[in-house]
N, C-alpha and C positions, 0 to 999 in steps of 0.2 A: 504493500500500500504506500509506504513512504517513498519507495523508488518511483512509483507512478506519479506521485505529487511532484517530486523533484524534476522528473522529465517534463511534466506539463508546465511547470513554472519556467524551466529553462527554454522550452519552445516558445512560450509567450514572450519572455524577455528578448530572445533572439528576433522574433517577428517584429516587435516594437522598434528595436534598434536598427533592424535591417531596412525599415521603411522610413528612414529619416530624411529623405530627399537630398542627401549628400551634405556638403559643407555649406553653411549659410553664407560664407564669403563669396562663393561661386554662384549662388542662386540669383536668378534674374531680378532686377529692380527696374526693368524697362517700363516705359509708359504703356498702358493697355489701350490707349486710344479712346477712352470713354468720356473724358472730361472735355467740355467745350474749350476750345483754344481761347486764351485770354486776348490774343491779338485780333481774333475774328469775332469775338463776342463782347461788345462793349457793356452790355447789361450786367447787373449784379448776379452772382451765382452762388448757390449753396449746394454742396455735394457731400453725401455720406457714403462711405465705401465699407465693404466687408470682404475679407479674403481669408481662406483657410490659414490657420495658424501654422507655423513652421514645423515640418517633420510630422511625426506620428500624432502630434496634438491636433493637427488638421483633420483627423478622422472625427474629432469630437467638437472642436471649437473654432471660432473665427476671431480674427483681429479686426477691429473697426476703427475708423478715423473720420474726421470731418474736415472739409476744406471750404473756405469762403473766399469769394473774389468781389471786391467792391466795384461799383460801376466805374468803367474806364480804367481799371487797374490792369497792369501788365502781368501780374502774378497772383496766385492764390496764397493765402495763409493756410497752412495745414496744421491741425491740432491733433496730437495723438499721445498715448501713454505707452511707454515701453519700460520693461524692467531692467534691461541691460545697463549696468553701471550704477544703479541705485544704491547698491551695497558700498560703492566707492564714493558716494556723495553726490552723484549726478541726479538731477531732478527726473522724476518719472514722466512728468508732463513736458512734452517737447513741441516746439513751434518752429516752423521753417517756411520760407517763401520759395515757391516754385511755379513754373508754368505748367507742370505736369503732376497734378496731385493724385493721379490714378495709377501710380506705379505698382508693379507686381509686389506683393508682400513676400519677399524672399522665395520666389518661385511660384507663388500662388496668384492666379489672375483674380483681380478684385471684381466685385459686382457692385452696381449702384443700388444702394438701399433707399436713398432719397435724393431728389434733384429738384431744386427750385430756382427760378430765374425771374428777372425783372423786378417790378415794384415790390412784390411780396418778399423776395430775397433781400432787397435793399432795406426794407423796414426791419427785417429780423436779424441781419448781420450784427448791428450794435448790441442786440440782446445776447447773441451767441458769444460775442467778445466779452461782455460782462460776465456771462456764466463761466467762461474759461478763466477769467481773472479771479473769480471767486471759487474755483474748484478746490474743495477742501483736502484733497489727497495728492496734491501736486508733487510731493516728495516721497510718496509711498507706492509700493507695488507688491502685490501678493497674488499669485496666479489664481488660487481658490481660497476663499470665496470672493476675493477682491480686496482692495481696488486694483483693477487691471485695465488693459486697453479698452475693454468694453464698458467700463464704468464711466469714463469721460463722456462718450456720446450719450449714454443713458442719462447722465447728470444734466447735460445740455438739453436733452429732450424734456426732462422734468422742469427745468428752469424756463424753457421756452416752449410751452405746450402748443403754441400756434404752428410749430414745425410739423406736428403730427408724426413724429419719428417713431417708427416701430422697428426695433432691431430684430434680427433673426433669432430663432430659438437657441441656436448654437453660440450666441453671444454670452458665453459663460462669464459671470461677474457683473452683468448689467444690473441685476437686482440689488447689488451693493449700493448703488446710487440712492436708493430709497432710505438709507440709514441716517441721512443727515437732514 
């Protein structure tokens, strides 16, 4: 009996590590071509994306992020939470500017969860920026139960209900946003 359990556990561990999508440093971060080009789209834009988490975690969970582009802006501001480096003092909440907010998440093609344009987006972007500025777990990351990458968009959705943001079921950690 003990030998059977040991074999089963070994096979499970091997299966999980064998399906890791390789090294994260080599995984694609190319744009997926989903986001409106800021140079061709003068109107304000809000986009929320989800992509399978890296490696075997992608079987169960997604990574989500939000991007906003002000009217006539040449780039999007992208807001996301990542755990890499938090133990060394880096913030979990990361913000960067880019013309391509729809990049693959380390090999996983993103999907658009929400897309708003025009006057509605223009009115909601300042509220999103306020929600990001008041995000209570900016220096914290814990995969389960959170706060993690899915907690930030969920938090923004709670603070800005006019977005009508509904994250996928596999956005593990999104429920953590209701704690504050």
